[in-house]
N, C-alpha and C positions, 0 to 999 in steps of 0.2 A: 468681431472686433479687438482688437490688441488694447489693454487696456493702458494707459496714457502712464498710468502710476502703480510701479509693482510694488509689495509691501511683504517682506519678511519678517516674523517676530522669534527670539529665542535667547533665553536668557532675561529677560526682561527690557530685551532691547529691540526695538523695531529698525530694519534698516529700508528707507523709501528711495527707491528711483524712480528717476524722471526719465520715463520710456519713450522718449520720441529721437531715439539715436539717428534717423534718416533725416532729421528736420534739425540737429545739433542740439536737440531738446527745447526747441527753441518754445517758449510760453506763450503756447496759442490761450486763447479765453478758454477752449474746455480744459484745458492741461491746468491752468490756474485755478479754472472752480474745482477740479477733481484733485487739486493739490490741497486745497482749503478743507474739501470733503474728508479726504485723509488724514489731515495733520488736526482733523476736530474730534474724528473717530479716536486717534491714539489718544490725543487728550483725556479723553475719558474712559478708555482703557485702566482698568487698576494694573493688569498685567503687564502694561508697559511703563518702564522710568524712564527711559533714556531712549533717541531717535538719534540714527545715523543717515543723513541725508546726500544722496550723489546722483548720477547723470549715468545711463544707459550708453555702454560703448565706451571710447578709451578718447576720443576727440574732444567732446564738451560735458561739462557739468551743467552748463546751459547757454544758451549763445544769448539770451535775455529775450524782448518779445519777439514774436515771430513776426519781420518784417512785411513778409506777402500778404500778410492778413490784415496788419496795418494799411497797408498801399490799398487795399483790395475791397474793407468794411469801411462804410461812413461811421464815424463816431466811434470807431477801433480804440484809438488812442486815448479818450475820455474815457473810455468803460477801464480800461487798464490804469487809470491815475485814479479809480473812484476811491471812495474810503471803504468801502466794503471790504471785508477779509477774503469775498469769495472771489472776488476777481483780483484782488493785491496779494501778490503770492509772498512778500514782505509781512505784512499783517497775519499773513495765516500762518505763518512760523511764528513769529512773535508772541500773539496770542498764544499759543502752546507754556502750558506751564513747565512741561519737562524739558531739561536739557536736551539741546541741538546740537548734535556736530556734523557740521559738512564736509564730508571725504571728497575735495577738489579734486576730479580725476583726468579733467581736462581745461578746455578754455571757461573763462565767466567773465562773459563782456556784457557791459551794460548792464541792462535788467536782470542779468545773471551775476554780475557781480555785485548790485544791490541784494540780490537773493542770497549771495554769500555772504554777506555781511550783518546778515539778520541772525545767523547760526550764532549759537553762544562761543563756539570754538571750532576752528577750521585747520584740519590736515590735509595737505596737497600731496597730490601725484608729482613727480619729477616732469610729467605732461603737463602740469597744471599752469597757464597763463590767465593773468588777471589784465583788464582793459575797460578804461571809461570811454567811450564813442560817442556819450551823448551830444558833445561838440560839433563833431564830424556830422552826424544824422540832424543835427540843428533840433534836437530834443531837450527839454529842461527834465531833469531826473526830478521823481516822483516818489521815490519809495526810501528816499533819505542819505543817500550816497553823497551827495553833496556837503552834509552835516557832519555823518559818519566817519568818512574814510579821512576827514583832515585830524579829526581826533583819535583815530588810532593808530596812525602813521607821520603825523604832521602836517603842517599847512604847507608847508612848499612841495613836499613830495607830491601830495594828495595835487596841488596845482598843476607841478609838472605831468601827472599821469591824467587829467581832466583834460588841461590847455593842450595838449598832444595828440591823445589818443591810442599812444603807444601800448606796446604791451609789456607787460613786468613778468618776469620770469618766478617759479616757483623760488628758487635759491634766495634772489635778491627779497621776493615777499616775504622768506622768514628772516631774513637780516634786518628787514624793514619791521617786521612787529605785525605784519598782516597774519598770516599763517603761524602757527604755534610749530609745527613741524613739518619737514620733505620726506618722505619717505619711495621707496621703488614704488612700481604701477601696482605689481604684484602683491604687496605689502599694503596697501591701501586700506583697504576694509577689514581686515584683520587687525590693523593698528587703531582704527576710529573705533570698529566696536570693542576692543579690547578698553579702549579709554571708557566707552560708553557702559561698558559694565562695570567698570569703577564707580564709575557716577548713579548706578542701578544700583549698588550697595549700600547708596544711603538713604536715609528713611526719605518716603519720597514727598509729605510732608514738608518736612525741613526743607527738603532741597527745592520745592516752589517757592518755598519762602525766601530761601537764600537769594535766588533766583531773581525774583521781585524784587528785593534790597540790592542788587548789584545794578538791575537795570533802569531802576528809580533815581540811584546816588547818579549812574551816567550821565541821565539826564537834565540834572540837575546843576546847580554851583557846588563846588568842594565843600565851601559850610551849609549848604542847604542836604546835602548828600551826608555829612557828620551826624547834621540834625536829623535824619531819618533814620539813620543807624541808630545812635544812640535812644531817640524812641521805641523801637522795636527793642532792641537789645535789654531795654532797661523792664520791658515787660515781659519778653520772654524768658530771659534768663533767671526771672523770680520765680518762674513753676519750676526750675531743674532741682530736684534734690541732690544733696551729697555721693547718695547711694548710687543714681545714676550717672553722676559722674565720674564717680569710680569704677561703676562699672564697663562704660567705654572706653577709660583710659585704661586698661586692662586689654580690653580689645584692640585699639589701636596699638599697642605697645609690640600685641601680638602679630598683628597686620605688618607692623614695619619690619621685622624681626624676618617675617617671609619674605620681603621685598630685598631684602639685602642690607 
């Protein structure tokens, strides 16, 4: 039986591939559960410091929930909206303490769009397209899209996408600030893995703390976010010695020279 998730680990980076290309990597119940298992294992694996998430093939990152399964199984939609991370792929990703880079190789539709938004950074192929078709299917989003999208690209643009169900191409997604950059399909994994390697070179404990700080602040008001930062920085920075700062400063300068 073909594994629904393919995983490759190299240089501290795990590349996770949703592997149902014949179904546009649709999020069946089995695939959602397998993603939870894989993300949990990678989160606990000290050899992995960053993760790249992508889809098999060139057509789709993921087309979202498996509508054939939803239409044939009683209670399938309710299970998909369950609180547990073993059924909710967004929570499976967000519970991971390590940075997750979404390498969007094709369409990311509805639930697939929500999975993309769960990633910390998005790199898109020129083949990538995004669509929120919740309104057209008659399903209310349950994995965060209705709240996240407007915060990322602005409320008017989010309403345009959600109220029309129209596709957003990769170049416009970059211009709107949804994706960090757009690259040729053959360059997608290389670029995403290179960025992941850069992240993997940071102390993993510090990186996990910094990710949590940003995420908690993002979910709060601006004022509360500043309070969260102040509390954490006051405690953490007091424990850093001048010698450590000097050693790291020299390393940062040297790295900057190599980057040109």
